[in-house]
C-alpha positions as CSV (number, residue, x, y, z in Angstrom):
1,M,15.3,13.2,4.4
2,R,18.5,13.1,2.6
3,G,21.5,10.9,2.0
4,E,24.0,11.9,-0.6
5,N,26.7,9.5,-2.3
6,R,29.1,12.0,-2.4
7,T,31.6,10.2,-4.5
8,D,29.2,10.0,-7.5
9,D,26.8,12.9,-6.4
10,R,23.6,11.3,-6.8
11,P,21.2,10.6,-4.3
12,I,21.5,7.2,-1.8
13,A,18.3,4.5,-2.7
14,Q,15.7,4.0,0.0
15,I,15.5,7.2,2.2
16,P,12.4,7.8,3.1
17,P,11.2,11.3,3.5
18,L,10.0,13.0,6.8
19,Q,7.4,11.3,8.2
20,G,5.5,11.7,11.4
21,W,1.9,11.3,13.3
22,V,-0.4,12.9,15.8
23,Q,-3.1,11.2,17.9
24,I,-5.3,12.6,20.2
25,D,-7.5,10.9,22.4
26,Y,-10.3,11.9,24.8
27,G,-13.0,9.9,27.2
28,P,-13.3,8.7,30.6
29,E,-12.4,4.8,31.3
30,R,-15.9,3.0,30.0
31,W,-16.1,4.8,26.4
32,G,-13.3,6.8,24.4
33,V,-12.5,8.6,21.0
34,Q,-9.2,9.1,18.9
35,G,-7.8,10.8,16.1
36,H,-4.8,9.8,14.6
37,F,-3.4,12.1,11.4
38,R,-0.7,10.2,9.6
39,W,1.5,12.5,7.2
40,A,4.8,12.6,5.1
41,T,6.8,15.1,3.2
42,S,7.4,14.1,-0.6
43,Q,10.6,12.7,-1.3
44,T,12.2,13.7,-4.9
45,R,15.8,12.8,-4.2
46,V,15.6,8.8,-5.7
47,D,18.3,6.4,-7.3
48,D,16.0,5.2,-9.8
49,D,18.0,4.2,-12.8
50,P,19.9,1.3,-12.5
51,T,22.3,2.2,-15.5
52,T,24.1,5.0,-13.0
53,G,22.9,3.8,-9.8
54,S,21.3,0.8,-7.8
55,G,17.8,2.0,-9.7
56,Q,16.2,0.2,-6.4
57,D,13.7,3.7,-6.0
58,F,10.6,3.2,-7.9
59,G,10.7,7.1,-8.4
60,A,9.8,10.2,-6.1
61,T,6.7,10.2,-4.2
62,P,4.2,13.0,-3.3
63,G,3.7,14.2,0.2
64,Y,0.2,12.7,1.8
65,G,-1.9,13.2,5.2
66,V,-4.3,11.2,6.3
67,L,-7.1,10.8,9.1
68,D,-7.8,7.6,11.3
69,L,-10.8,8.0,13.6
70,S,-12.0,5.3,16.1
71,A,-14.4,5.2,18.9
72,R,-13.8,2.8,22.0
73,Y,-16.8,1.5,24.2
74,R,-16.1,-0.9,27.5
75,I,-18.6,-3.6,27.5
76,L,-17.2,-5.5,30.5
77,Q,-14.6,-4.6,33.0
78,S,-12.0,-6.6,31.0
79,L,-13.8,-6.6,27.4
80,D,-13.4,-3.2,24.9
81,L,-15.6,-2.7,21.7
82,V,-13.8,-0.7,19.2
83,V,-15.2,0.6,15.7
84,G,-13.0,2.8,13.4
85,V,-11.7,4.3,9.8
86,D,-8.6,4.5,8.7
87,N,-8.1,6.8,5.6
88,V,-11.1,8.9,6.5
89,F,-11.2,11.1,3.2
90,D,-10.1,8.0,1.1
91,R,-7.1,9.3,-0.1
92,T,-4.8,7.6,-2.5
93,Y,-0.9,7.8,-1.1
94,A,1.7,5.0,-1.2
95,N,4.7,5.2,1.2
96,H,8.3,6.0,-0.4
97,L,9.6,2.6,-0.2
98,N,6.4,0.7,-1.4
99,R,6.9,-1.3,-4.6
100,G,5.5,-4.8,-6.2
101,N,8.7,-6.5,-5.9
102,L,12.4,-5.2,-5.3
103,F,13.8,-7.2,-8.0
104,D,11.3,-7.1,-10.9
105,P,12.8,-4.8,-13.4
106,D,9.3,-3.3,-14.3
107,P,8.4,-1.8,-10.4
108,V,4.8,-1.2,-10.0
109,R,3.8,1.1,-6.9
110,V,1.8,-0.2,-4.5
111,N,-0.7,2.2,-3.1
112,E,-1.6,1.7,0.6
113,P,-5.6,0.7,1.4
114,G,-8.3,3.5,1.0
115,R,-11.4,4.2,3.6
116,T,-11.2,1.1,5.5
117,F,-14.2,0.6,8.2
118,W,-13.4,-2.1,10.9
119,I,-14.5,-3.5,14.5
120,R,-12.2,-5.0,16.6
121,L,-13.4,-6.8,20.4
122,S,-10.7,-6.6,22.7
123,W,-10.2,-8.3,26.0
124,L,-7.7,-6.7,28.5
125,G,-7.0,-9.8,30.8
126,G,-8.5,-11.1,33.5
127,A,-12.0,-11.8,34.5
128,D,-14.9,-10.3,35.0
């Protein structure tokens, strides 16, 4: 995405890159699997110089693509067990606007979590 300060001919701060996700679900009512692919393009147009602009951007960020997988099993009529792994390939990436502290003069980019395994028990309401 693009934002331009036409008065000063410089990028506008805090403009995230083009991003999106694609999700595929499969399975009957009793069980299912899911694949979720999240992505973002690189963002090189930043306002990271506090002497000429706002200085709110940490700097340019590369694009990324991250795959998450999960599986679901219906234990009871209203109770699901879901297990999954996020960031399957353990990719190091950061969302464009992530930084440690907006007011810190020495900003630190905060990366998203690496490969993460999780388990969830979901109650769907009602009684069995």
